[in-house]
KERO-492346 format. One line per 5 residues: their letters; for each residue x, y, z of C-alpha. Coordinates in Angstrom, 3 decimals, always signed. Each point is the difference from the previous one (the first is absolute). Example, Ala and Ser with C-alpha at 12.3 -4.5 7.8 and 13.67 -1.06 7.14 Angstrom:
2
as = +12.300:-4.500:+7.800; +1.370:+3.440:-0.660
//
This chain:
187
mvtss = -53.975:-0.347:-71.326; +3.146:+1.845:+1.143; +2.390:-2.668:-1.168; -0.700:+0.457:-3.714; -0.193:+3.017:-2.293
hsscv = -3.459:+1.343:-0.846; -1.755:+3.341:-0.368; -2.927:-0.470:+2.361; -0.487:+1.882:+3.233; -1.580:-1.213:+3.233
illsw = -0.810:+2.165:+2.990; -0.425:-1.841:+3.270; -1.390:+1.834:+3.011; +0.659:-1.660:+3.320; +0.414:+0.711:+3.693
enpre = +3.283:-1.831:-0.148; +2.843:-0.580:-2.415; -0.048:-3.737:-0.797; +3.315:-1.697:+0.766; +0.066:-1.607:-3.442
latle = -0.137:+3.390:-1.721; +2.610:+1.537:+2.273; +2.530:-2.611:-1.104; -0.683:+0.748:-3.684; +0.574:+3.739:+0.331
aekrp = +3.342:+1.273:-1.202; +1.364:+3.078:-1.703; +0.051:-1.510:-3.501; -3.226:-1.998:+0.332; -3.406:+1.248:-1.154
lrslh = -1.686:-0.557:+3.403; -0.379:+2.925:+2.381; -1.914:+0.486:+3.215; -1.023:+3.277:+1.515; -0.661:+0.350:+3.702
itgle = -2.613:+2.690:+0.545; +0.210:+1.582:+3.424; -3.117:+2.177:+0.014; -1.672:+2.830:-1.820; +1.615:+3.376:-0.409
aesak = -1.433:+2.623:+2.349; -2.228:+1.680:-2.583; -1.581:-3.253:-1.161; -0.578:-1.110:+3.590; -1.525:+3.383:+0.860
qilkd = -2.360:-0.386:-2.949; -1.380:-3.197:+1.559; -0.703:+1.832:+3.257; -1.501:+2.950:-1.859; -2.241:-2.268:-2.088
kglnd = -1.171:-1.702:+3.186; -0.889:+3.403:+1.484; +2.288:+0.029:+3.039; +0.335:+3.230:+1.977; +3.136:+1.381:+1.658
enqwe = +2.143:+0.172:-3.116; +2.968:+1.159:+2.112; +0.118:-3.500:+1.589; -0.186:-2.009:-3.218; +3.777:-0.374:-0.290
dlirl = +0.160:-1.622:+3.451; -2.694:-2.502:-0.982; +1.746:-0.709:-3.310; +3.343:-0.532:+1.781; -1.600:-2.212:+2.657
yqghp = -1.582:-2.305:-2.592; +3.029:+0.300:-2.363; -1.950:+1.432:-2.922; -1.530:-3.431:-0.597; -3.071:+0.738:-2.176
cwlni = -2.124:-2.869:+1.319; +0.852:+0.792:+3.612; -0.704:+3.713:-0.507; -3.375:-0.782:-1.563; -0.911:-2.297:+2.879
masti = +1.102:+2.458:+2.666; -1.678:+2.963:-1.728; -3.263:-1.985:-0.098; +0.408:-0.812:+3.694; +0.575:+3.669:+0.860
lelfn = -3.121:+0.909:-1.952; -2.068:-2.684:+1.738; +1.186:+0.591:+3.551; +0.966:+3.683:+0.036; -2.007:+1.533:-2.863
gnlsl = +3.251:+0.649:-1.878; +1.635:+1.863:+2.895; +3.633:-1.122:-0.073; +0.799:+1.983:+3.200; -2.371:-2.176:+2.023
fssnp = +1.443:-3.160:-1.531; +3.562:+1.145:+0.744; -0.712:+1.100:+3.577; +1.962:-2.952:+1.458; +3.246:-0.162:-2.042
telfl = +1.536:-2.782:+2.103; -2.583:-2.560:-1.052; -0.301:-1.033:-3.624; -3.490:-0.949:-1.141; -0.084:-2.872:-2.480
gdlep = -3.719:-0.704:-0.306; -0.759:-1.514:-3.398; +3.736:-0.397:-0.686; +0.186:-2.866:+2.489; -1.393:-2.671:-2.375
lllah = +2.595:+0.991:-2.633; +2.817:-0.142:+2.541; -1.286:-3.301:+1.382; +0.053:-1.438:-3.538; +3.671:+0.984:-0.264
lerls = +0.766:-1.509:+3.388; -1.746:-3.283:-0.796; +2.102:-0.463:-3.156; +3.292:+0.257:+1.893; +2.122:-3.009:+0.887
daekt = +0.765:-0.691:+3.665; +3.484:+1.502:-0.412; -1.444:+3.128:-1.632; -2.492:+0.342:+2.856; +2.844:-0.339:+2.502
vsgwl = +2.044:+2.673:-1.808; -3.072:+2.270:-0.210; -0.698:-0.385:+3.706; +3.629:+0.621:+0.902; +0.207:+3.090:-2.237
alqge = -3.294:+1.330:+1.388; +1.512:+0.011:+3.476; +3.187:+1.842:-1.059; -1.652:+3.359:-0.548; +2.713:+1.215:-2.367
aiais = +1.857:-1.049:-3.131; +2.603:-2.659:+0.746; +3.143:-1.336:-1.623; -0.167:-3.693:-0.826; +3.716:-0.604:+0.226
phpae = +1.013:-1.309:+2.398; -3.016:-2.288:+0.134; -2.177:+0.781:+3.047; +0.156:-3.270:+1.944; -2.893:+1.035:+2.251
sglsk = -2.361:-0.362:-2.984; -0.024:-3.755:+0.635; +0.858:-0.821:-3.613; +3.196:-1.109:-1.678; +1.826:+2.610:-2.050
sefwq = -1.211:-1.627:-3.221; -3.650:-0.119:+1.150; +0.138:+3.578:+1.247; +1.558:+1.375:-3.194; -2.410:-1.991:-2.176
giqsl = -2.877:+1.407:+2.055; +1.268:+3.566:-0.441; +0.490:-0.558:-3.739; -3.469:-1.455:-0.475; -1.713:+2.684:+2.117
trrgl = +1.837:+2.680:-2.000; -1.212:-1.556:-3.265; -3.532:+0.008:+1.411; +0.274:+3.717:+0.807; -0.425:-0.615:+3.724
veklp = +3.591:+0.881:+0.913; +1.658:+3.203:-1.142; +3.709:+0.187:-0.795; +1.508:+3.312:+1.111; +3.442:+1.024:-1.271
vesgc = +2.426:+1.303:+2.646; +3.691:+0.910:-0.142; +1.132:-3.423:+1.198; -2.260:-1.976:-2.358; -3.704:-0.362:+0.670
rfrln = -2.529:-0.620:+2.714; -3.361:-1.691:-0.124; -3.303:+0.811:+1.652; -3.489:-1.328:-0.146; -2.513:+2.065:-1.948
pvfqy = -1.426:+2.292:+2.753; -3.646:-0.928:-0.628; +0.828:-3.725:-0.043; +2.188:+0.513:+3.088; -2.891:+1.538:+1.904
yiqsq = -2.247:-2.867:-1.102; +2.554:-2.627:+1.127; +0.461:+1.771:+3.344; -3.772:+0.052:+0.541; -0.120:-3.759:-0.700
lt = +2.800:-0.685:+2.516; -1.795:+1.733:+2.878
//
């Protein structure tokens, strides 16, 4: 498909960027991937408005917490309607504890698809609490440098690890919702 010239177009939607496609991407090649990080604020607010949530002044916090993910926002808005009659203030009354509810089966499906090394990296990152540099390789992860870096790379492609640019390069952290889920599974 990408190795020969043609005029067709294929759009592939996926939770993760397949390794095979990543190797075919290049500046002069016709293959491109786009990593979507979440809805813009106005689009995300429209979901909450359409669902009928109250407390509009707290919508941005909910959107930030669930990273503007449209599916997650729909699920959580439905939960807030069911449990709190749409009252976001009641739902948000305990900000230290993240409620996952109907998101748990989706997160479990992600977790079950991970290799043992990816699970180890996820668990280690979940315990860090902040974005970390991967060089030098953190020996306390229990993995070789190659296994650890491959785990980070794969989890980043799956959208479960976020790459954050900093002055000295970059740092990596687990997606906050997935991090909370992993932490809840470890306890």
